[in-house]
Every structure is written in C-alpha cells, then in structure tokens.
VOMI-794786 format. One record per residue (C-alpha): chain; z, y, x; residue in three letters; residue number from 1. Coordinates in nm, 3 decimals, always signed. Layout:
   setor        c3        c2        c1   kolnu   bafi
       A         Z         Y         X     ALA    NUM
...
//
This chain:
   setor        c3        c2        c1   kolnu   bafi
       A    -0.001    +0.001    +0.000     MET      1
       A    +0.086    +0.238    +0.287     ARG      2
       A    -0.255    +0.167    +0.447     ARG      3
       A    -0.430    +0.245    +0.119     PHE      4
       A    -0.267    +0.588    +0.082     PHE      5
       A    -0.339    +0.672    +0.448     THR      6
       A    -0.710    +0.588    +0.408     ILE      7
       A    -0.723    +0.779    +0.075     TRP      8
       A    -0.570    +1.094    +0.231     THR      9
       A    -0.802    +1.085    +0.534     LEU     10
       A    -1.103    +1.046    +0.304     SER     11
       A    -1.007    +1.350    +0.098     LEU     12
       A    -0.959    +1.560    +0.412     LEU     13
       A    -1.300    +1.450    +0.542     SER     14
       A    -1.471    +1.544    +0.214     ILE     15
       A    -1.310    +1.889    +0.216     SER     16
       A    -1.411    +1.959    +0.576     ILE     17
       A    -1.773    +1.846    +0.533     LEU     18
       A    -1.825    +2.009    +0.194     HIS     19
       A    -1.962    +2.344    +0.310     ALA     20
       A    -2.240    +2.202    +0.531     GLN     21
       A    -2.343    +1.869    +0.385     PHE     22
       A    -2.285    +1.855    +0.006     PHE     23
       A    -2.523    +2.005    -0.251     PRO     24
       A    -2.377    +2.295    -0.446     SER     25
       A    -2.424    +2.117    -0.780     LYS     26
       A    -2.222    +1.813    -0.676     LEU     27
       A    -1.891    +1.790    -0.861     GLY     28
       A    -1.599    +1.577    -0.744     VAL     29
       A    -1.263    +1.552    -0.920     ARG     30
       A    -0.954    +1.357    -0.818     LEU     31
       A    -0.733    +1.221    -1.093     GLY     32
       A    -0.385    +1.073    -1.130     LEU     33
       A    -0.367    +0.823    -1.419     ASN     34
       A    -0.070    +0.669    -1.602     VAL     35
       A    -0.093    +0.439    -1.905     GLY     36
       A    -0.107    +0.079    -2.021     ALA     37
       A    -0.364    -0.185    -2.114     SER     38
       A    -0.385    -0.517    -2.294     ARG     39
       A    -0.569    -0.796    -2.111     LEU     40
       A    -0.758    -1.055    -2.320     TYR     41
       A    -0.797    -1.333    -2.060     HIS     42
       A    -0.879    -1.632    -2.287     ASP     43
       A    -0.763    -1.887    -2.026     ILE     44
       A    -0.802    -2.261    -2.081     ASP     45
       A    -0.458    -2.336    -1.939     PHE     46
       A    -0.509    -2.712    -1.927     GLN     47
       A    -0.785    -2.666    -1.668     SER     48
       A    -0.549    -2.469    -1.438     THR     49
       A    -0.248    -2.548    -1.221     VAL     50
       A    -0.033    -2.516    -1.537     VAL     51
       A    -0.148    -2.867    -1.632     ASN     52
       A    +0.060    -3.009    -1.345     ALA     53
       A    +0.376    -2.861    -1.497     ASP     54
       A    +0.279    -2.992    -1.839     PHE     55
       A    +0.242    -3.348    -1.703     GLN     56
       A    +0.579    -3.325    -1.533     ARG     57
       A    +0.753    -3.207    -1.851     VAL     58
       A    +0.563    -3.464    -2.060     GLU     59
       A    +0.687    -3.753    -1.843     GLN     60
       A    +1.046    -3.624    -1.842     TYR     61
       A    +1.064    -3.574    -2.221     VAL     62
       A    +0.898    -3.904    -2.313     GLU     63
       A    +1.120    -4.101    -2.074     GLU     64
       A    +1.430    -3.932    -2.220     ALA     65
       A    +1.330    -4.036    -2.573     PHE     66
       A    +1.237    -4.384    -2.453     GLU     67
       A    +1.590    -4.436    -2.318     GLN     68
       A    +1.715    -4.367    -2.671     GLU     69
       A    +1.472    -4.624    -2.809     GLY     70
       A    +1.249    -4.363    -2.964     ILE     71
       A    +0.874    -4.347    -2.913     GLU     72
       A    +0.770    -3.982    -2.880     TYR     73
       A    +0.437    -3.824    -2.791     ASP     74
       A    +0.489    -3.492    -2.615     TYR     75
       A    +0.166    -3.292    -2.667     THR     76
       A    +0.012    -2.987    -2.510     TRP     77
       A    +0.084    -2.797    -2.834     GLU     78
       A    +0.457    -2.870    -2.785     ASN     79
       A    +0.438    -2.735    -2.431     TYR     80
       A    +0.244    -2.422    -2.530     ALA     81
       A    +0.488    -2.339    -2.809     LYS     82
       A    +0.798    -2.399    -2.595     ALA     83
       A    +0.666    -2.170    -2.320     ASN     84
       A    +0.519    -1.911    -2.558     LYS     85
       A    +0.179    -1.920    -2.390     LEU     86
       A    -0.034    -1.622    -2.490     ARG     87
       A    -0.402    -1.530    -2.464     ASP     88
       A    -0.330    -1.159    -2.417     SER     89
       A    -0.048    -0.934    -2.295     TYR     90
       A    +0.027    -0.570    -2.211     ILE     91
       A    +0.087    -0.426    -1.864     GLN     92
       A    +0.165    -0.071    -1.747     PRO     93
       A    -0.107    +0.086    -1.530     ARG     94
       A    -0.113    +0.371    -1.284     PHE     95
       A    -0.324    +0.490    -0.994     GLY     96
       A    -0.597    +0.729    -0.880     PHE     97
       A    -0.960    +0.791    -0.972     SER     98
       A    -1.246    +0.987    -0.818     LEU     99
       A    -1.507    +1.130    -1.060     HIS    100
       A    -1.849    +1.232    -0.924     VAL    101
       A    -2.114    +1.425    -1.123     THR    102
       A    -2.422    +1.633    -1.042     TYR    103
       A    -2.486    +1.956    -1.230     GLY    104
       A    -2.555    +1.900    -1.601     ASN    105
       A    -2.705    +1.554    -1.550     VAL    106
       A    -2.539    +1.320    -1.806     PRO    107
       A    -2.453    +1.059    -1.547     ALA    108
       A    -2.138    +0.982    -1.354     PHE    109
       A    -1.975    +0.769    -1.086     LEU    110
       A    -1.606    +0.679    -1.108     ILE    111
       A    -1.417    +0.509    -0.826     VAL    112
       A    -1.074    +0.374    -0.930     ASP    113
       A    -0.771    +0.243    -0.743     ALA    114
       A    -0.542    +0.132    -1.023     MET    115
       A    -0.268    -0.124    -1.071     SER    116
       A    -0.407    -0.455    -1.196     SER    117
       A    -0.450    -0.534    -1.565     THR    118
       A    -0.286    -0.871    -1.482     SER    119
       A    +0.025    -0.734    -1.314     GLY    120
       A    +0.133    -0.387    -1.203     TYR    121
       A    +0.253    -0.523    -0.864     GLU    122
       A    -0.106    -0.569    -0.746     ARG    123
       A    -0.400    -0.328    -0.708     MET    124
       A    -0.747    -0.337    -0.865     ALA    125
       A    -1.038    -0.145    -0.708     TYR    126
       A    -1.352    -0.062    -0.904     SER    127
       A    -1.663    +0.148    -0.929     GLY    128
       A    -1.823    +0.254    -1.260     THR    129
       A    -2.177    +0.390    -1.288     LEU    130
       A    -2.318    +0.506    -1.619     GLY    131
       A    -2.409    +0.776    -1.867     LEU    132
       A    -2.193    +1.036    -2.039     GLY    133
       A    -2.021    +1.369    -1.986     LYS    134
       A    -1.756    +1.610    -2.110     ASP    135
       A    -1.857    +1.800    -2.424     PHE    136
       A    -1.699    +2.141    -2.466     GLU    137
       A    -1.519    +2.214    -2.794     ILE    138
       A    -1.512    +2.569    -2.924     GLY    139
       A    -1.587    +2.883    -2.724     ASP    140
       A    -1.402    +2.928    -2.392     ASN    141
       A    -1.080    +2.757    -2.511     ILE    142
       A    -1.095    +2.488    -2.245     GLY    143
       A    -1.094    +2.184    -2.475     LEU    144
       A    -1.349    +1.906    -2.427     PHE    145
       A    -1.438    +1.559    -2.554     LEU    146
       A    -1.522    +1.281    -2.307     THR    147
       A    -1.772    +1.008    -2.390     CYS    148
       A    -1.888    +0.771    -2.117     MET    149
       A    -2.029    +0.420    -2.092     GLY    150
       A    -2.170    +0.210    -1.814     GLY    151
       A    -2.148    -0.079    -1.570     TYR    152
       A    -1.822    -0.147    -1.386     LYS    153
       A    -1.779    -0.364    -1.078     LEU    154
       A    -1.412    -0.455    -1.020     VAL    155
       A    -1.214    -0.638    -0.756     TRP    156
       A    -0.878    -0.721    -0.916     ASP    157
       A    -0.630    -0.853    -0.658     LYS    158
       A    -0.380    -0.943    -0.933     GLY    159
       A    -0.620    -1.153    -1.137     PHE    160
       A    -0.535    -1.522    -1.102     GLY    161
       A    -0.172    -1.607    -1.029     ASP    162
       A    -0.035    -1.294    -1.200     LYS    163
       A    -0.258    -1.358    -1.501     THR    164
       A    -0.119    -1.709    -1.547     ILE    165
       A    +0.244    -1.615    -1.479     VAL    166
       A    +0.245    -1.321    -1.719     ASN    167
       A    +0.086    -1.537    -1.988     SER    168
       A    +0.418    -1.720    -2.020     PHE    169
       A    +0.617    -1.540    -2.288     GLY    170
       A    +0.932    -1.730    -2.194     ASP    171
       A    +1.100    -1.535    -1.912     LYS    172
       A    +1.270    -1.838    -1.752     PHE    173
       A    +0.944    -2.038    -1.741     GLN    174
       A    +0.756    -1.733    -1.617     ARG    175
       A    +0.969    -1.726    -1.303     GLU    176
       A    +0.962    -2.104    -1.254     LYS    177
       A    +0.585    -2.148    -1.287     ILE    178
       A    +0.516    -1.933    -0.978     GLN    179
       A    +0.599    -2.230    -0.751     GLN    180
       A    +0.264    -2.393    -0.844     TYR    181
       A    +0.042    -2.130    -0.684     PHE    182
       A    -0.078    -2.274    -0.357     GLY    183
       A    -0.439    -2.177    -0.424     ALA    184
       A    -0.535    -1.819    -0.340     LYS    185
       A    -0.749    -1.771    -0.650     GLU    186
       A    -0.634    -2.021    -0.918     PRO    187
       A    -0.873    -1.877    -1.178     LEU    188
       A    -1.173    -1.841    -0.948     GLY    189
       A    -1.331    -1.515    -0.833     SER    190
       A    -1.126    -1.196    -0.852     GLN    191
       A    -1.446    -0.992    -0.885     ARG    192
       A    -1.589    -0.907    -1.223     GLY    193
       A    -1.889    -0.739    -1.392     ASN    194
       A    -1.782    -0.535    -1.693     LEU    195
       A    -1.929    -0.306    -1.956     PHE    196
       A    -1.696    -0.006    -1.975     ALA    197
       A    -1.660    +0.258    -2.247     LEU    198
       A    -1.435    +0.566    -2.229     ARG    199
       A    -1.346    +0.817    -2.504     LEU    200
       A    -1.101    +1.099    -2.459     GLY    201
       A    -0.977    +1.448    -2.526     LEU    202
       A    -0.885    +1.690    -2.247     GLY    203
       A    -0.812    +2.052    -2.165     LYS    204
       A    -0.903    +2.261    -1.863     GLU    205
       A    -0.614    +2.438    -1.695     ILE    206
       A    -0.644    +2.773    -1.516     GLY    207
       A    -0.904    +3.046    -1.547     GLU    208
       A    -1.135    +2.879    -1.295     ALA    209
       A    -1.109    +2.541    -1.469     GLY    210
       A    -1.009    +2.375    -1.142     ASP    211
       A    -0.762    +2.141    -1.314     MET    212
       A    -0.761    +1.939    -1.633     SER    213
       A    -0.528    +1.712    -1.827     ALA    214
       A    -0.586    +1.482    -2.119     GLY    215
       A    -0.565    +1.147    -2.291     LEU    216
       A    -0.833    +0.880    -2.259     GLU    217
       A    -0.887    +0.545    -2.431     GLY    218
       A    -1.105    +0.276    -2.276     TYR    219
       A    -1.243    -0.069    -2.339     GLY    220
       A    -1.394    -0.308    -2.084     GLU    221
       A    -1.591    -0.619    -2.177     LEU    222
       A    -1.622    -0.892    -1.912     ASP    223
       A    -1.990    -0.984    -1.856     LEU    224
       A    -1.923    -1.227    -1.570     THR    225
       A    -2.094    -1.564    -1.604     ASP    226
       A    -1.847    -1.827    -1.729     ARG    227
       A    -1.986    -2.070    -1.470     ILE    228
       A    -1.842    -1.842    -1.203     GLN    229
       A    -1.510    -1.777    -1.381     ARG    230
       A    -1.390    -1.913    -1.715     GLN    231
       A    -1.108    -1.661    -1.762     ALA    232
       A    -1.196    -1.310    -1.883     ARG    233
       A    -1.113    -0.962    -1.752     MET    234
       A    -1.173    -0.805    -2.093     THR    235
       A    -0.919    -0.534    -2.172     ASN    236
       A    -0.844    -0.221    -2.375     VAL    237
       A    -0.608    +0.057    -2.283     GLY    238
       A    -0.504    +0.417    -2.293     ILE    239
       A    -0.409    +0.658    -2.013     GLN    240
       A    -0.290    +1.012    -1.961     ALA    241
       A    -0.449    +1.187    -1.666     TYR    242
       A    -0.428    +1.496    -1.451     PHE    243
       A    -0.733    +1.590    -1.244     ARG    244
       A    -0.821    +1.867    -1.003     PHE    245
       A    -1.153    +1.970    -0.861     LYS    246
       A    -1.230    +1.885    -0.498     LEU    247
       A    -1.596    +1.996    -0.500     LEU    248
       A    -1.807    +2.202    -0.738     GLY    249
       A    -1.871    +2.560    -0.834     ASN    250
       A    -1.586    +2.750    -0.991     LYS    251
       A    -1.630    +2.930    -1.321     LYS    252
       A    -1.701    +3.296    -1.272     GLU    253
       A    -1.445    +3.549    -1.385     ALA    254
       A    -1.678    +3.702    -1.646     ASP    255
       A    -1.653    +3.379    -1.843     ASN    256
       A    -1.308    +3.501    -1.933     PHE    257
       A    -1.334    +3.879    -1.909     TYR    258
       A    -1.606    +4.129    -2.014     PRO    259
       A    -1.882    +4.177    -1.758     ASN    260
       A    -1.879    +4.544    -1.645     PRO    261
       A    -2.262    +4.539    -1.657     ALA    262
       A    -2.253    +4.414    -2.014     GLY    263
       A    -2.301    +4.067    -2.158     GLY    264
       A    -2.188    +3.740    -2.008     ARG    265
       A    -2.340    +3.527    -1.733     LYS    266
       A    -2.426    +3.164    -1.801     ASN    267
//
C-alpha cells in the first residue's frame, strides 16, 4: 500500500511539471477521492471450488455421528449451504482514488481507478474505463451538473477469489474457519475481468474557477468475461460520494461570473 501511494504521488508531480510544455491545452485531468459501497453478484458454483473439501469433511463427520446412534442420515449440500448461510451476493465498503481524463467538448472519457476490491475492502482493485459520456450542466452558471457515462472497463481485482469465497459465508464463525483452505493463489481463476460499466450521477462545481467538484454517483458493472475463463462473476452495483479537483485544463474565465467590462459574456 505504501508503494502504491508513493508511485501515485510521483506520477501527479510528474504530470504537473510536464503540463506546460507537453500537454494540449484542451486536455482535462481531474483527480478524485471516492467513498461508498457496492454489492457484488458473484454467482459462484461453490461445489466446484475449495469449499467442497470442507463440505465433504462435515458430511463424513455428521453421517458417522448419526450412524453411531443407529440412524441413517444423508447430509446434503443444501444442509451445508443453509448452515453456513452461503450467499450469491454481499455488500462491501469501497474507497480509493480515480483519475478522469477528457479532451475539450468531445463526449469521450478515460477513467483510471485504484479502489478497494468489490470482494473485500482489505485488497485493491485497479481498472481502466474507456467510453462515451460527459457532464451535462444544469441551469445557468449555478455549478450543478448531471453525469452520464458508459463504456468498457478492464479490471484487475486482487481481492477476487479467496475474499469472494470467504465473504460469501454469512456465518461469522465459518467465515473465519474457511480461510484455511486457500492454498491456491486464485481459487476462482483469473482476477482480471472485462466489464460493461455505466455511471449516473449528480455533482456541483466548487469555487469560481470550477477547479473542484463534489457529488454522488451510482454505477453498475456487468461482467462480460467468458465463463470458460472464469465461472464466477464480477458483476456489481454501487454508489459513491466523490470529491475531485482539476490537475489539468483551462480555468473558467472570471467574466463567466461577473459582467464583462466590454459588454456581453465570453463563451
């Protein structure tokens, strides 16, 4: 984590230093701090994972215990799933940083995210989203805007796998115990995913120059990854509050807020 923040800080300093000579004047870059939560819909077939080993152990123990009492009992997977409160979706808090890149009034964007994983907030997920959309101003010089964006997202989720399985156990005691079965690095297969992402939000610019903004954003991400590569899904929906400030881009001119001494307003 320390290495990540060091690299992030050095990158921002490099961008600021090189801005004047190498970046086009219409290029806009904003850095955001995000805090929220999401629900992951993983749709795991638990019996095809390492969880099946624990089920077989419990099955043998329970059936032998009944057999000693002279009772024939068939301990099923349904019994195991109910006892451990296995779930196909769950909610996790999320927080992290994002970098938003635009060019002039072109309705296209690039978003680079470093957020806590949808599977578990202890791990990080890195992603890049490329697509169409923009901020649509509401009213006349009041600073409010609507955000509508959609596009392709490539994600590397370092929490997807063991954290996904562990947090799918609703029973807290079993959730802690099941972690002993994770010898494999990626028990659900690849931690990379191809998603279709959609964002909708409401925000407000802060300051006369519009260099900062804050708002609320809802998002949905549909996993498009081939099930041959990975059966479990990274599909999720969530909401986040954000605060962003401008790193690159032209500032609004003062006459957008005050009368132009020459008359009229500049566009």
